[in-house]
N, CA, C and O atoms as CSV, one atom per row, in Angstrom:
chain,resi,resn,atom,element,x,y,z
A,1,MET,N,N,8.210,15.712,-1.164
A,1,MET,CA,C,7.711,14.364,-1.204
A,1,MET,C,C,8.656,13.489,-1.812
A,1,MET,O,O,9.144,13.886,-2.870
A,2,PRO,N,N,9.043,12.309,-1.341
A,2,PRO,CA,C,9.992,11.332,-1.893
A,2,PRO,C,C,9.481,10.869,-3.224
A,2,PRO,O,O,8.264,10.924,-3.399
A,3,PRO,N,N,10.267,10.412,-4.204
A,3,PRO,CA,C,9.784,10.122,-5.452
A,3,PRO,C,C,8.847,8.926,-5.403
A,3,PRO,O,O,7.869,8.896,-6.150
A,4,LYS,N,N,9.100,7.965,-4.574
A,4,LYS,CA,C,8.093,6.814,-4.553
A,4,LYS,C,C,6.794,7.230,-3.962
A,4,LYS,O,O,5.741,6.735,-4.364
A,5,ALA,N,N,6.837,8.172,-2.969
A,5,ALA,CA,C,5.403,8.611,-2.496
A,5,ALA,C,C,4.803,9.383,-3.496
A,5,ALA,O,O,3.578,9.286,-3.570
A,6,ALA,N,N,5.448,10.227,-4.389
A,6,ALA,CA,C,4.828,10.970,-5.406
A,6,ALA,C,C,4.054,10.074,-6.270
A,6,ALA,O,O,2.964,10.484,-6.670
A,7,ILE,N,N,4.453,8.926,-6.609
A,7,ILE,CA,C,3.834,7.750,-7.280
A,7,ILE,C,C,2.777,7.070,-6.812
A,7,ILE,O,O,1.760,6.863,-7.474
A,8,ILE,N,N,2.988,6.644,-5.506
A,8,ILE,CA,C,1.884,5.920,-4.821
A,8,ILE,C,C,0.684,6.670,-4.212
A,8,ILE,O,O,-0.429,6.149,-4.132
A,9,GLN,N,N,0.974,7.979,-3.767
A,9,GLN,CA,C,-0.081,8.837,-3.181
A,9,GLN,C,C,-1.291,8.995,-4.130
A,9,GLN,O,O,-2.426,8.724,-3.739
A,10,PRO,N,N,-1.027,9.455,-5.431
A,10,PRO,CA,C,-2.161,9.595,-6.269
A,10,PRO,C,C,-2.882,8.512,-6.562
A,10,PRO,O,O,-4.074,8.650,-6.836
A,11,ILE,N,N,-2.256,7.197,-6.555
A,11,ILE,CA,C,-2.961,5.891,-6.695
A,11,ILE,C,C,-3.818,5.591,-5.649
A,11,ILE,O,O,-4.898,5.046,-5.874
A,12,LEU,N,N,-3.415,5.921,-4.390
A,12,LEU,CA,C,-4.141,5.638,-3.203
A,12,LEU,C,C,-5.230,6.520,-3.039
A,12,LEU,O,O,-6.334,6.068,-2.734
A,13,MET,N,N,-5.021,7.896,-3.228
A,13,MET,CA,C,-6.173,8.974,-3.216
A,13,MET,C,C,-7.140,8.615,-4.229
A,13,MET,O,O,-8.336,8.675,-3.944
A,14,ALA,N,N,-6.764,8.251,-5.374
A,14,ALA,CA,C,-7.812,7.987,-6.503
A,14,ALA,C,C,-8.575,6.796,-6.091
A,14,ALA,O,O,-9.790,6.767,-6.285
A,15,GLY,N,N,-7.963,5.822,-5.543
A,15,GLY,CA,C,-8.671,4.575,-5.053
A,15,GLY,C,C,-9.746,4.994,-3.972
A,15,GLY,O,O,-10.912,4.612,-4.077
A,16,VAL,N,N,-9.349,5.730,-3.011
A,16,VAL,CA,C,-10.311,6.128,-1.903
A,16,VAL,C,C,-11.470,6.870,-2.671
A,16,VAL,O,O,-12.621,6.448,-2.560
A,17,MET,N,N,-11.217,7.834,-3.353
A,17,MET,CA,C,-12.124,8.689,-4.004
A,17,MET,C,C,-13.136,7.838,-4.904
A,17,MET,O,O,-14.360,7.955,-4.848
A,18,ALA,N,N,-12.413,6.932,-5.771
A,18,ALA,CA,C,-13.296,6.090,-6.599
A,18,ALA,C,C,-14.113,5.183,-5.843
A,18,ALA,O,O,-15.229,4.908,-6.281
A,19,PHE,N,N,-13.711,4.688,-4.777
A,19,PHE,CA,C,-14.473,3.810,-3.902
A,19,PHE,C,C,-15.661,4.439,-3.319
A,19,PHE,O,O,-16.755,3.877,-3.259
A,20,LEU,N,N,-15.407,5.658,-2.880
A,20,LEU,CA,C,-16.575,6.410,-2.235
A,20,LEU,C,C,-17.499,6.829,-3.320
A,20,LEU,O,O,-18.685,6.512,-3.218
A,21,MET,N,N,-17.139,7.419,-4.217
A,21,MET,CA,C,-17.998,8.084,-5.343
A,21,MET,C,C,-18.689,6.899,-6.014
A,21,MET,O,O,-19.884,7.068,-6.255
A,22,THR,N,N,-18.127,5.686,-6.370
A,22,THR,CA,C,-18.944,4.640,-7.040
A,22,THR,C,C,-19.999,4.174,-6.129
A,22,THR,O,O,-21.117,3.897,-6.563
A,23,ALA,N,N,-19.674,4.070,-4.806
A,23,ALA,CA,C,-20.696,3.569,-3.870
A,23,ALA,C,C,-21.834,4.654,-3.962
A,23,ALA,O,O,-22.975,4.242,-4.174
A,24,LEU,N,N,-21.647,5.829,-3.838
A,24,LEU,CA,C,-22.649,6.796,-3.921
A,24,LEU,C,C,-23.478,6.872,-5.133
A,24,LEU,O,O,-24.704,6.974,-5.133
A,25,ILE,N,N,-22.698,6.814,-6.187
A,25,ILE,CA,C,-23.447,6.983,-7.445
A,25,ILE,C,C,-24.360,5.696,-7.638
A,25,ILE,O,O,-25.549,5.779,-7.949
A,26,THR,N,N,-23.726,4.563,-7.435
A,26,THR,CA,C,-24.414,3.330,-7.668
A,26,THR,C,C,-25.625,3.252,-6.825
A,26,THR,O,O,-26.649,2.721,-7.254
A,27,TYR,N,N,-25.546,3.756,-5.656
A,27,TYR,CA,C,-26.759,3.829,-4.831
A,27,TYR,C,C,-27.873,4.878,-5.292
A,27,TYR,O,O,-29.079,4.663,-5.165
A,28,LEU,N,N,-27.381,5.921,-5.787
A,28,LEU,CA,C,-28.262,6.872,-6.155
A,28,LEU,C,C,-29.052,6.411,-7.392
A,28,LEU,O,O,-30.277,6.502,-7.471
A,29,ASN,N,N,-28.278,5.923,-8.324
A,29,ASN,CA,C,-28.989,5.161,-9.547
A,29,ASN,C,C,-29.676,4.046,-9.319
A,29,ASN,O,O,-30.652,3.868,-10.048
A,30,LEU,N,N,-29.402,3.116,-8.380
A,30,LEU,CA,C,-30.040,1.839,-8.185
A,30,LEU,C,C,-30.858,1.480,-7.020
A,30,LEU,O,O,-31.685,0.570,-6.979
A,31,GLY,N,N,-30.494,2.411,-5.939
A,31,GLY,CA,C,-31.002,2.139,-4.626
A,31,GLY,C,C,-30.081,0.889,-4.197
A,31,GLY,O,O,-28.883,0.888,-4.481
A,32,VAL,N,N,-30.692,-0.182,-3.498
A,32,VAL,CA,C,-29.889,-1.071,-2.951
A,32,VAL,C,C,-30.489,-2.504,-3.463
A,32,VAL,O,O,-31.038,-3.257,-2.660
A,33,PRO,N,N,-30.366,-2.804,-4.706
A,33,PRO,CA,C,-30.919,-4.112,-5.304
A,33,PRO,C,C,-30.111,-5.290,-4.659
A,33,PRO,O,O,-29.153,-5.058,-3.922
A,34,PRO,N,N,-30.490,-6.453,-4.929
A,34,PRO,CA,C,-29.739,-7.565,-4.501
A,34,PRO,C,C,-28.285,-7.627,-5.005
A,34,PRO,O,O,-27.374,-8.060,-4.299
A,35,ASP,N,N,-28.131,-7.223,-6.126
A,35,ASP,CA,C,-26.702,-7.303,-6.683
A,35,ASP,C,C,-25.860,-6.075,-6.637
A,35,ASP,O,O,-24.907,-5.808,-7.368
A,36,TYR,N,N,-26.394,-5.323,-5.597
A,36,TYR,CA,C,-25.772,-3.859,-5.382
A,36,TYR,C,C,-24.181,-4.066,-5.292
A,36,TYR,O,O,-23.446,-3.453,-6.066
A,37,LEU,N,N,-23.703,-4.887,-4.392
A,37,LEU,CA,C,-22.345,-5.166,-4.191
A,37,LEU,C,C,-21.527,-5.349,-5.562
A,37,LEU,O,O,-20.521,-4.726,-5.900
A,38,ALA,N,N,-22.133,-6.251,-6.194
A,38,ALA,CA,C,-21.515,-6.705,-7.699
A,38,ALA,C,C,-21.431,-5.544,-8.479
A,38,ALA,O,O,-20.348,-5.248,-8.984
A,39,ARG,N,N,-22.475,-4.810,-8.659
A,39,ARG,CA,C,-22.624,-3.762,-9.567
A,39,ARG,C,C,-21.484,-2.487,-9.090
A,39,ARG,O,O,-20.785,-1.841,-9.870
A,40,TRP,N,N,-21.532,-2.345,-7.583
A,40,TRP,CA,C,-20.597,-1.376,-7.233
A,40,TRP,C,C,-19.132,-1.745,-7.377
A,40,TRP,O,O,-18.306,-0.907,-7.736
A,41,MET,N,N,-18.826,-2.950,-7.107
A,41,MET,CA,C,-17.347,-3.393,-7.399
A,41,MET,C,C,-17.167,-3.311,-9.011
A,41,MET,O,O,-16.054,-2.943,-9.387
A,42,LYS,N,N,-17.988,-3.567,-9.860
A,42,LYS,CA,C,-17.714,-3.473,-11.334
A,42,LYS,C,C,-17.523,-2.090,-11.661
A,42,LYS,O,O,-16.679,-1.783,-12.503
A,43,ALA,N,N,-18.254,-1.183,-11.054
A,43,ALA,CA,C,-18.051,0.347,-11.329
A,43,ALA,C,C,-16.738,0.757,-10.650
A,43,ALA,O,O,-16.007,1.541,-11.256
A,44,PHE,N,N,-16.415,0.348,-9.579
A,44,PHE,CA,C,-15.009,0.623,-8.857
A,44,PHE,C,C,-13.927,0.254,-9.657
A,44,PHE,O,O,-13.007,1.029,-9.920
A,45,VAL,N,N,-14.006,-1.032,-10.101
A,45,VAL,CA,C,-12.833,-1.602,-10.844
A,45,VAL,C,C,-12.552,-0.667,-12.069
A,45,VAL,O,O,-11.402,-0.358,-12.380
A,46,ILE,N,N,-13.661,-0.230,-12.752
A,46,ILE,CA,C,-13.369,0.669,-13.943
A,46,ILE,C,C,-13.076,1.968,-13.575
A,46,ILE,O,O,-12.309,2.621,-14.283
A,47,ALA,N,N,-13.668,2.544,-12.373
A,47,ALA,CA,C,-13.153,3.932,-12.110
A,47,ALA,C,C,-11.901,4.254,-11.457
A,47,ALA,O,O,-11.397,5.363,-11.633
A,48,TRP,N,N,-11.319,3.326,-10.671
A,48,TRP,CA,C,-10.050,3.460,-10.038
A,48,TRP,C,C,-8.962,3.712,-11.091
A,48,TRP,O,O,-8.195,4.662,-10.936
A,49,PRO,N,N,-8.870,2.955,-12.084
A,49,PRO,CA,C,-7.692,3.275,-13.043
A,49,PRO,C,C,-7.789,4.804,-13.707
A,49,PRO,O,O,-6.876,5.608,-13.899
A,50,ALA,N,N,-9.217,4.925,-13.990
A,50,ALA,CA,C,-9.531,6.399,-14.552
A,50,ALA,C,C,-9.143,7.411,-13.660
A,50,ALA,O,O,-8.449,8.360,-14.025
A,51,ALA,N,N,-9.585,7.252,-12.413
A,51,ALA,CA,C,-9.368,8.221,-11.443
A,51,ALA,C,C,-7.797,8.513,-11.162
A,51,ALA,O,O,-7.311,9.639,-11.053
A,52,ALA,N,N,-7.111,7.312,-11.066
A,52,ALA,CA,C,-5.633,7.482,-10.994
A,52,ALA,C,C,-4.939,8.259,-12.084
A,52,ALA,O,O,-4.055,9.064,-11.792
A,53,ILE,N,N,-5.312,8.045,-13.336
A,53,ILE,CA,C,-4.843,8.802,-14.470
A,53,ILE,C,C,-5.301,10.335,-14.349
A,53,ILE,O,O,-4.522,11.254,-14.601
A,54,ALA,N,N,-6.426,10.507,-14.004
A,54,ALA,CA,C,-7.076,11.844,-13.813
A,54,ALA,C,C,-6.171,12.502,-12.661
A,54,ALA,O,O,-5.746,13.644,-12.832
A,55,ALA,N,N,-5.891,11.833,-11.561
A,55,ALA,CA,C,-5.047,12.483,-10.433
A,55,ALA,C,C,-3.677,12.993,-10.940
A,55,ALA,O,O,-3.217,14.085,-10.604
A,56,TYR,N,N,-3.023,12.079,-11.818
A,56,TYR,CA,C,-1.657,12.319,-12.410
A,56,TYR,C,C,-1.761,13.715,-13.126
A,56,TYR,O,O,-0.881,14.562,-12.972
A,57,ILE,N,N,-2.827,13.918,-13.886
A,57,ILE,CA,C,-2.972,15.175,-14.671
A,57,ILE,C,C,-3.435,16.359,-13.786
A,57,ILE,O,O,-3.000,17.495,-13.977
A,58,ALA,N,N,-4.360,16.054,-12.780
A,58,ALA,CA,C,-4.831,17.113,-11.996
A,58,ALA,C,C,-3.888,17.719,-10.954
A,58,ALA,O,O,-3.858,18.925,-10.710
A,59,ILE,N,N,-3.047,16.714,-10.300
A,59,ILE,CA,C,-2.379,17.243,-9.123
A,59,ILE,C,C,-1.350,18.435,-9.618
A,59,ILE,O,O,-1.256,19.470,-8.958
A,60,PRO,N,N,-0.680,18.249,-10.673
A,60,PRO,CA,C,0.272,19.602,-11.024
A,60,PRO,C,C,-0.564,20.800,-11.315
A,60,PRO,O,O,-0.256,21.918,-10.902
A,61,VAL,N,N,-1.676,20.544,-12.064
A,61,VAL,CA,C,-2.529,21.658,-12.317
A,61,VAL,C,C,-3.086,22.371,-10.987
A,61,VAL,O,O,-3.034,23.593,-10.855
A,62,ALA,N,N,-3.600,21.549,-10.056
A,62,ALA,CA,C,-3.955,22.139,-8.779
A,62,ALA,C,C,-2.820,22.678,-7.931
A,62,ALA,O,O,-3.067,23.611,-7.166
A,63,ARG,N,N,-1.649,22.194,-7.997
A,63,ARG,CA,C,-0.591,22.681,-7.293
A,63,ARG,C,C,-0.296,24.135,-7.798
A,63,ARG,O,O,-0.226,25.054,-6.982
A,64,ARG,N,N,-0.121,24.348,-9.147
A,64,ARG,CA,C,-0.118,25.574,-9.696
A,64,ARG,C,C,-1.189,26.651,-9.493
A,64,ARG,O,O,-0.936,27.837,-9.278
A,65,ALA,N,N,-2.323,26.151,-9.578
A,65,ALA,CA,C,-3.475,26.986,-9.203
A,65,ALA,C,C,-3.563,27.499,-7.752
A,65,ALA,O,O,-3.932,28.629,-7.434
A,66,THR,N,N,-3.164,26.496,-6.895
A,66,THR,CA,C,-3.068,26.892,-5.436
A,66,THR,C,C,-2.032,27.921,-5.061
A,66,THR,O,O,-2.256,28.821,-4.251
A,67,GLY,N,N,-0.786,27.731,-5.744
A,67,GLY,CA,C,0.149,28.681,-5.707
A,67,GLY,C,C,-0.299,30.078,-6.035
A,67,GLY,O,O,-0.088,31.043,-5.301
A,68,ARG,N,N,-0.954,30.123,-7.228
A,68,ARG,CA,C,-1.336,31.446,-7.833
A,68,ARG,C,C,-2.331,31.999,-6.809
A,68,ARG,O,O,-2.250,33.167,-6.429
A,69,ILE,N,N,-3.281,31.147,-6.358
A,69,ILE,CA,C,-4.461,31.779,-5.387
A,69,ILE,C,C,-3.718,32.142,-4.106
A,69,ILE,O,O,-4.002,33.226,-3.596
A,70,VAL,N,N,-2.913,31.461,-3.593
A,70,VAL,CA,C,-2.247,31.772,-2.384
A,70,VAL,C,C,-1.442,33.112,-2.523
A,70,VAL,O,O,-1.502,34.016,-1.690
A,71,GLY,N,N,-0.716,33.142,-3.615
A,71,GLY,CA,C,0.128,34.295,-3.912
A,71,GLY,C,C,-0.815,35.628,-4.123
A,71,GLY,O,O,-0.443,36.740,-3.750
A,72,TRP,N,N,-1.987,35.403,-4.719
A,72,TRP,CA,C,-2.830,36.552,-4.921
A,72,TRP,C,C,-3.462,36.977,-3.407
A,72,TRP,O,O,-3.536,38.157,-3.062
A,73,LEU,N,N,-3.877,35.930,-2.611
A,73,LEU,CA,C,-4.363,36.270,-1.438
A,73,LEU,C,C,-3.299,37.049,-0.514
A,73,LEU,O,O,-3.642,38.016,0.166
A,74,GLU,N,N,-2.164,36.625,-0.537
A,74,GLU,CA,C,-1.075,37.156,0.229
A,74,GLU,C,C,-0.652,38.609,-0.148
A,74,GLU,O,O,-0.225,39.456,0.637
A,75,ALA,N,N,-0.853,38.752,-1.529
A,75,ALA,CA,C,-0.586,40.246,-2.130
A,75,ALA,C,C,-1.752,41.063,-1.765
A,75,ALA,O,O,-1.604,42.285,-1.784
A,76,LYS,N,N,-2.971,40.529,-1.412
A,76,LYS,CA,C,-4.047,41.376,-1.164
A,76,LYS,C,C,-4.257,41.544,0.427
A,76,LYS,O,O,-5.217,42.134,0.922
A,77,GLY,N,N,-3.158,40.903,1.187
A,77,GLY,CA,C,-3.207,40.963,2.609
A,77,GLY,C,C,-3.992,40.161,3.598
A,77,GLY,O,O,-4.213,40.424,4.780
A,78,TYR,N,N,-4.424,38.989,2.789
A,78,TYR,CA,C,-5.240,37.992,3.603
A,78,TYR,C,C,-4.321,36.850,4.013
A,78,TYR,O,O,-4.759,35.916,4.684
């Protein structure tokens, strides 16, 4: 992955995930009150930066874990 893409991709991925998850959690907690959109957007604005930071931490861990799992599966003949 090119260096610029390695910086941009986790931010975009985190944005999509935060957008969808805050919509769902806001709906589950509140239903659809008249100010649903405002509450959802407030949650999203808080969640996106947190999700981006989490992505930068989680992606290397997930890559290493994936490599180990795939190596284990291949060693077992799967």
